[in-house]
PDB file with SEQRES, HELIX, SHEET and CRYST1 records, atoms N, CA, C and O in Angstrom:
SEQRES   1 A   47  UNK UNK UNK UNK UNK UNK UNK UNK UNK UNK UNK UNK UNK          
SEQRES   2 A   47  UNK UNK UNK UNK UNK UNK UNK UNK UNK UNK UNK UNK UNK          
SEQRES   3 A   47  UNK UNK UNK UNK UNK UNK UNK UNK UNK UNK UNK UNK UNK          
SEQRES   4 A   47  UNK UNK UNK UNK UNK UNK UNK UNK                              
HELIX    1 AA1 UNK A    2  UNK A   16  1                                  15    
HELIX    2 AA2 UNK A   18  UNK A   23  1                                   6    
HELIX    3 AA3 UNK A   25  UNK A   45  1                                  21    
CRYST1    1.000    1.000    1.000  90.00  90.00  90.00 P 1           1          
ATOM      1  N   UNK A   1     -30.468  10.401 -58.959  1.00  0.00           N  
ATOM      2  CA  UNK A   1     -30.443   9.120 -59.643  1.00  0.00           C  
ATOM      3  C   UNK A   1     -30.957   8.005 -58.717  1.00  0.00           C  
ATOM      4  O   UNK A   1     -31.762   7.167 -59.123  1.00  0.00           O  
ATOM      5  N   UNK A   2     -30.480   8.015 -57.479  1.00  0.00           N  
ATOM      6  CA  UNK A   2     -30.917   6.988 -56.524  1.00  0.00           C  
ATOM      7  C   UNK A   2     -32.421   7.061 -56.303  1.00  0.00           C  
ATOM      8  O   UNK A   2     -33.102   6.037 -56.253  1.00  0.00           O  
ATOM      9  N   UNK A   3     -32.936   8.289 -56.170  1.00  0.00           N  
ATOM     10  CA  UNK A   3     -34.355   8.469 -55.905  1.00  0.00           C  
ATOM     11  C   UNK A   3     -35.188   7.905 -57.054  1.00  0.00           C  
ATOM     12  O   UNK A   3     -36.207   7.256 -56.819  1.00  0.00           O  
ATOM     13  N   UNK A   4     -34.769   8.144 -58.274  1.00  0.00           N  
ATOM     14  CA  UNK A   4     -35.495   7.649 -59.453  1.00  0.00           C  
ATOM     15  C   UNK A   4     -35.470   6.120 -59.493  1.00  0.00           C  
ATOM     16  O   UNK A   4     -36.479   5.486 -59.801  1.00  0.00           O  
ATOM     17  N   UNK A   5     -34.319   5.536 -59.183  1.00  0.00           N  
ATOM     18  CA  UNK A   5     -34.220   4.075 -59.176  1.00  0.00           C  
ATOM     19  C   UNK A   5     -35.092   3.447 -58.084  1.00  0.00           C  
ATOM     20  O   UNK A   5     -35.734   2.421 -58.309  1.00  0.00           O  
ATOM     21  N   UNK A   6     -35.111   4.066 -56.908  1.00  0.00           N  
ATOM     22  CA  UNK A   6     -35.959   3.553 -55.825  1.00  0.00           C  
ATOM     23  C   UNK A   6     -37.429   3.630 -56.243  1.00  0.00           C  
ATOM     24  O   UNK A   6     -38.195   2.694 -56.013  1.00  0.00           O  
ATOM     25  N   UNK A   7     -37.816   4.745 -56.856  1.00  0.00           N  
ATOM     26  CA  UNK A   7     -39.199   4.884 -57.319  1.00  0.00           C  
ATOM     27  C   UNK A   7     -39.537   3.814 -58.346  1.00  0.00           C  
ATOM     28  O   UNK A   7     -40.634   3.256 -58.324  1.00  0.00           O  
ATOM     29  N   UNK A   8     -38.608   3.525 -59.241  1.00  0.00           N  
ATOM     30  CA  UNK A   8     -38.830   2.469 -60.233  1.00  0.00           C  
ATOM     31  C   UNK A   8     -38.995   1.104 -59.591  1.00  0.00           C  
ATOM     32  O   UNK A   8     -39.843   0.315 -60.008  1.00  0.00           O  
ATOM     33  N   UNK A   9     -38.189   0.825 -58.578  1.00  0.00           N  
ATOM     34  CA  UNK A   9     -38.297  -0.454 -57.867  1.00  0.00           C  
ATOM     35  C   UNK A   9     -39.638  -0.541 -57.146  1.00  0.00           C  
ATOM     36  O   UNK A   9     -40.275  -1.595 -57.138  1.00  0.00           O  
ATOM     37  N   UNK A  10     -40.064   0.557 -56.545  1.00  0.00           N  
ATOM     38  CA  UNK A  10     -41.362   0.561 -55.854  1.00  0.00           C  
ATOM     39  C   UNK A  10     -42.482   0.244 -56.841  1.00  0.00           C  
ATOM     40  O   UNK A  10     -43.362  -0.566 -56.549  1.00  0.00           O  
ATOM     41  N   UNK A  11     -42.446   0.880 -58.000  1.00  0.00           N  
ATOM     42  CA  UNK A  11     -43.491   0.639 -59.009  1.00  0.00           C  
ATOM     43  C   UNK A  11     -43.476  -0.818 -59.465  1.00  0.00           C  
ATOM     44  O   UNK A  11     -44.525  -1.456 -59.550  1.00  0.00           O  
ATOM     45  N   UNK A  12     -42.295  -1.338 -59.757  1.00  0.00           N  
ATOM     46  CA  UNK A  12     -42.209  -2.730 -60.213  1.00  0.00           C  
ATOM     47  C   UNK A  12     -42.655  -3.713 -59.132  1.00  0.00           C  
ATOM     48  O   UNK A  12     -43.394  -4.658 -59.411  1.00  0.00           O  
ATOM     49  N   UNK A  13     -42.205  -3.488 -57.906  1.00  0.00           N  
ATOM     50  CA  UNK A  13     -42.608  -4.377 -56.806  1.00  0.00           C  
ATOM     51  C   UNK A  13     -44.099  -4.280 -56.548  1.00  0.00           C  
ATOM     52  O   UNK A  13     -44.746  -5.285 -56.256  1.00  0.00           O  
ATOM     53  N   UNK A  14     -44.659  -3.056 -56.656  1.00  0.00           N  
ATOM     54  CA  UNK A  14     -46.085  -2.839 -56.389  1.00  0.00           C  
ATOM     55  C   UNK A  14     -46.932  -3.656 -57.357  1.00  0.00           C  
ATOM     56  O   UNK A  14     -47.984  -4.175 -56.983  1.00  0.00           O  
ATOM     57  N   UNK A  15     -46.473  -3.768 -58.601  1.00  0.00           N  
ATOM     58  CA  UNK A  15     -47.220  -4.536 -59.602  1.00  0.00           C  
ATOM     59  C   UNK A  15     -47.255  -6.021 -59.257  1.00  0.00           C  
ATOM     60  O   UNK A  15     -48.254  -6.698 -59.501  1.00  0.00           O  
ATOM     61  N   UNK A  16     -46.171  -6.519 -58.694  1.00  0.00           N  
ATOM     62  CA  UNK A  16     -46.100  -7.935 -58.345  1.00  0.00           C  
ATOM     63  C   UNK A  16     -46.825  -8.191 -57.028  1.00  0.00           C  
ATOM     64  O   UNK A  16     -47.641  -9.106 -56.916  1.00  0.00           O  
ATOM     65  N   UNK A  17     -46.510  -7.364 -56.035  1.00  0.00           N  
ATOM     66  CA  UNK A  17     -47.124  -7.522 -54.712  1.00  0.00           C  
ATOM     67  C   UNK A  17     -47.178  -6.156 -54.043  1.00  0.00           C  
ATOM     68  O   UNK A  17     -46.139  -5.619 -53.660  1.00  0.00           O  
ATOM     69  N   UNK A  18     -48.364  -5.584 -53.895  1.00  0.00           N  
ATOM     70  CA  UNK A  18     -48.481  -4.238 -53.338  1.00  0.00           C  
ATOM     71  C   UNK A  18     -47.818  -4.061 -51.963  1.00  0.00           C  
ATOM     72  O   UNK A  18     -47.298  -2.985 -51.668  1.00  0.00           O  
ATOM     73  N   UNK A  19     -47.829  -5.081 -51.140  1.00  0.00           N  
ATOM     74  CA  UNK A  19     -47.194  -4.967 -49.836  1.00  0.00           C  
ATOM     75  C   UNK A  19     -45.695  -4.728 -49.973  1.00  0.00           C  
ATOM     76  O   UNK A  19     -45.117  -3.940 -49.224  1.00  0.00           O  
ATOM     77  N   UNK A  20     -45.072  -5.404 -50.923  1.00  0.00           N  
ATOM     78  CA  UNK A  20     -43.633  -5.233 -51.137  1.00  0.00           C  
ATOM     79  C   UNK A  20     -43.322  -3.802 -51.562  1.00  0.00           C  
ATOM     80  O   UNK A  20     -42.347  -3.219 -51.086  1.00  0.00           O  
ATOM     81  N   UNK A  21     -44.116  -3.237 -52.431  1.00  0.00           N  
ATOM     82  CA  UNK A  21     -43.924  -1.843 -52.829  1.00  0.00           C  
ATOM     83  C   UNK A  21     -44.183  -0.881 -51.696  1.00  0.00           C  
ATOM     84  O   UNK A  21     -43.461   0.101 -51.523  1.00  0.00           O  
ATOM     85  N   UNK A  22     -45.212  -1.165 -50.925  1.00  0.00           N  
ATOM     86  CA  UNK A  22     -45.552  -0.307 -49.795  1.00  0.00           C  
ATOM     87  C   UNK A  22     -44.480  -0.289 -48.716  1.00  0.00           C  
ATOM     88  O   UNK A  22     -44.266   0.727 -48.055  1.00  0.00           O  
ATOM     89  N   UNK A  23     -43.818  -1.407 -48.547  1.00  0.00           N  
ATOM     90  CA  UNK A  23     -42.766  -1.468 -47.534  1.00  0.00           C  
ATOM     91  C   UNK A  23     -41.527  -0.653 -47.925  1.00  0.00           C  
ATOM     92  O   UNK A  23     -40.690  -0.348 -47.076  1.00  0.00           O  
ATOM     93  N   UNK A  24     -41.416  -0.310 -49.184  1.00  0.00           N  
ATOM     94  CA  UNK A  24     -40.308   0.527 -49.628  1.00  0.00           C  
ATOM     95  C   UNK A  24     -40.593   2.023 -49.516  1.00  0.00           C  
ATOM     96  O   UNK A  24     -39.686   2.835 -49.702  1.00  0.00           O  
ATOM     97  N   UNK A  25     -41.816   2.396 -49.221  1.00  0.00           N  
ATOM     98  CA  UNK A  25     -42.157   3.816 -49.110  1.00  0.00           C  
ATOM     99  C   UNK A  25     -41.367   4.538 -48.012  1.00  0.00           C  
ATOM    100  O   UNK A  25     -40.913   5.658 -48.247  1.00  0.00           O  
ATOM    101  N   UNK A  26     -41.186   3.954 -46.837  1.00  0.00           N  
ATOM    102  CA  UNK A  26     -40.357   4.652 -45.831  1.00  0.00           C  
ATOM    103  C   UNK A  26     -38.915   4.862 -46.306  1.00  0.00           C  
ATOM    104  O   UNK A  26     -38.273   5.836 -45.911  1.00  0.00           O  
ATOM    105  N   UNK A  27     -38.414   3.980 -47.130  1.00  0.00           N  
ATOM    106  CA  UNK A  27     -37.053   4.110 -47.643  1.00  0.00           C  
ATOM    107  C   UNK A  27     -36.932   5.336 -48.544  1.00  0.00           C  
ATOM    108  O   UNK A  27     -35.967   6.091 -48.431  1.00  0.00           O  
ATOM    109  N   UNK A  28     -37.901   5.542 -49.438  1.00  0.00           N  
ATOM    110  CA  UNK A  28     -37.833   6.699 -50.328  1.00  0.00           C  
ATOM    111  C   UNK A  28     -38.049   7.995 -49.543  1.00  0.00           C  
ATOM    112  O   UNK A  28     -37.493   9.037 -49.892  1.00  0.00           O  
ATOM    113  N   UNK A  29     -38.848   7.929 -48.493  1.00  0.00           N  
ATOM    114  CA  UNK A  29     -39.018   9.106 -47.628  1.00  0.00           C  
ATOM    115  C   UNK A  29     -37.699   9.426 -46.936  1.00  0.00           C  
ATOM    116  O   UNK A  29     -37.307  10.590 -46.868  1.00  0.00           O  
ATOM    117  N   UNK A  30     -37.016   8.419 -46.425  1.00  0.00           N  
ATOM    118  CA  UNK A  30     -35.739   8.632 -45.756  1.00  0.00           C  
ATOM    119  C   UNK A  30     -34.692   9.182 -46.725  1.00  0.00           C  
ATOM    120  O   UNK A  30     -33.948  10.095 -46.367  1.00  0.00           O  
ATOM    121  N   UNK A  31     -34.623   8.652 -47.928  1.00  0.00           N  
ATOM    122  CA  UNK A  31     -33.660   9.144 -48.914  1.00  0.00           C  
ATOM    123  C   UNK A  31     -33.974  10.601 -49.272  1.00  0.00           C  
ATOM    124  O   UNK A  31     -33.058  11.405 -49.444  1.00  0.00           O  
ATOM    125  N   UNK A  32     -35.232  10.939 -49.381  1.00  0.00           N  
ATOM    126  CA  UNK A  32     -35.625  12.323 -49.668  1.00  0.00           C  
ATOM    127  C   UNK A  32     -35.206  13.247 -48.536  1.00  0.00           C  
ATOM    128  O   UNK A  32     -34.676  14.330 -48.781  1.00  0.00           O  
ATOM    129  N   UNK A  33     -35.438  12.829 -47.308  1.00  0.00           N  
ATOM    130  CA  UNK A  33     -35.059  13.629 -46.138  1.00  0.00           C  
ATOM    131  C   UNK A  33     -33.539  13.794 -46.065  1.00  0.00           C  
ATOM    132  O   UNK A  33     -33.046  14.897 -45.829  1.00  0.00           O  
ATOM    133  N   UNK A  34     -32.803  12.714 -46.264  1.00  0.00           N  
ATOM    134  CA  UNK A  34     -31.341  12.773 -46.203  1.00  0.00           C  
ATOM    135  C   UNK A  34     -30.790  13.670 -47.305  1.00  0.00           C  
ATOM    136  O   UNK A  34     -29.823  14.397 -47.079  1.00  0.00           O  
ATOM    137  N   UNK A  35     -31.386  13.632 -48.488  1.00  0.00           N  
ATOM    138  CA  UNK A  35     -30.949  14.496 -49.583  1.00  0.00           C  
ATOM    139  C   UNK A  35     -31.192  15.963 -49.251  1.00  0.00           C  
ATOM    140  O   UNK A  35     -30.326  16.807 -49.484  1.00  0.00           O  
ATOM    141  N   UNK A  36     -32.360  16.267 -48.710  1.00  0.00           N  
ATOM    142  CA  UNK A  36     -32.671  17.646 -48.329  1.00  0.00           C  
ATOM    143  C   UNK A  36     -31.732  18.126 -47.220  1.00  0.00           C  
ATOM    144  O   UNK A  36     -31.276  19.269 -47.242  1.00  0.00           O  
ATOM    145  N   UNK A  37     -31.449  17.265 -46.263  1.00  0.00           N  
ATOM    146  CA  UNK A  37     -30.545  17.623 -45.171  1.00  0.00           C  
ATOM    147  C   UNK A  37     -29.143  17.891 -45.694  1.00  0.00           C  
ATOM    148  O   UNK A  37     -28.524  18.884 -45.311  1.00  0.00           O  
ATOM    149  N   UNK A  38     -28.636  17.034 -46.554  1.00  0.00           N  
ATOM    150  CA  UNK A  38     -27.311  17.239 -47.131  1.00  0.00           C  
ATOM    151  C   UNK A  38     -27.257  18.502 -47.984  1.00  0.00           C  
ATOM    152  O   UNK A  38     -26.261  19.225 -47.953  1.00  0.00           O  
ATOM    153  N   UNK A  39     -28.302  18.771 -48.737  1.00  0.00           N  
ATOM    154  CA  UNK A  39     -28.342  19.983 -49.558  1.00  0.00           C  
ATOM    155  C   UNK A  39     -28.328  21.230 -48.674  1.00  0.00           C  
ATOM    156  O   UNK A  39     -27.644  22.206 -48.984  1.00  0.00           O  
ATOM    157  N   UNK A  40     -29.075  21.199 -47.584  1.00  0.00           N  
ATOM    158  CA  UNK A  40     -29.099  22.350 -46.672  1.00  0.00           C  
ATOM    159  C   UNK A  40     -27.731  22.576 -46.039  1.00  0.00           C  
ATOM    160  O   UNK A  40     -27.282  23.716 -45.926  1.00  0.00           O  
ATOM    161  N   UNK A  41     -27.077  21.515 -45.631  1.00  0.00           N  
ATOM    162  CA  UNK A  41     -25.745  21.640 -45.046  1.00  0.00           C  
ATOM    163  C   UNK A  41     -24.764  22.173 -46.085  1.00  0.00           C  
ATOM    164  O   UNK A  41     -23.946  23.040 -45.777  1.00  0.00           O  
ATOM    165  N   UNK A  42     -24.836  21.673 -47.287  1.00  0.00           N  
ATOM    166  CA  UNK A  42     -23.941  22.118 -48.350  1.00  0.00           C  
ATOM    167  C   UNK A  42     -24.152  23.607 -48.660  1.00  0.00           C  
ATOM    168  O   UNK A  42     -23.186  24.352 -48.824  1.00  0.00           O  
ATOM    169  N   UNK A  43     -25.412  24.033 -48.739  1.00  0.00           N  
ATOM    170  CA  UNK A  43     -25.705  25.429 -49.034  1.00  0.00           C  
ATOM    171  C   UNK A  43     -25.220  26.351 -47.913  1.00  0.00           C  
ATOM    172  O   UNK A  43     -24.726  27.443 -48.193  1.00  0.00           O  
ATOM    173  N   UNK A  44     -25.348  25.942 -46.676  1.00  0.00           N  
ATOM    174  CA  UNK A  44     -24.901  26.775 -45.552  1.00  0.00           C  
ATOM    175  C   UNK A  44     -23.391  26.878 -45.466  1.00  0.00           C  
ATOM    176  O   UNK A  44     -22.866  27.868 -44.957  1.00  0.00           O  
ATOM    177  N   UNK A  45     -22.689  25.873 -45.953  1.00  0.00           N  
ATOM    178  CA  UNK A  45     -21.234  25.873 -45.863  1.00  0.00           C  
ATOM    179  C   UNK A  45     -20.553  26.344 -47.146  1.00  0.00           C  
ATOM    180  O   UNK A  45     -19.328  26.466 -47.174  1.00  0.00           O  
ATOM    181  N   UNK A  46     -21.299  26.605 -48.187  1.00  0.00           N  
ATOM    182  CA  UNK A  46     -20.671  26.948 -49.469  1.00  0.00           C  
ATOM    183  C   UNK A  46     -20.374  28.434 -49.601  1.00  0.00           C  
ATOM    184  O   UNK A  46     -19.653  28.839 -50.514  1.00  0.00           O  
ATOM    185  N   UNK A  47     -20.911  29.246 -48.715  1.00  0.00           N  
ATOM    186  CA  UNK A  47     -20.777  30.647 -49.007  1.00  0.00           C  
ATOM    187  C   UNK A  47     -20.176  31.526 -48.040  1.00  0.00           C  
ATOM    188  O   UNK A  47     -20.059  32.726 -48.285  1.00  0.00           O  
TER     189      UNK A  47                                                      
END                                                                             
């Protein structure tokens, strides 16, 4: 849900000012990395 909302904000900001949307790209990359890391930890500890 968070990832979808961040993507929506990037699209909306990009339409108004491309620099503002571009500055949010590292944030969505970080959220993606943190999600993958948490999923990997959860999978290793679940079984």
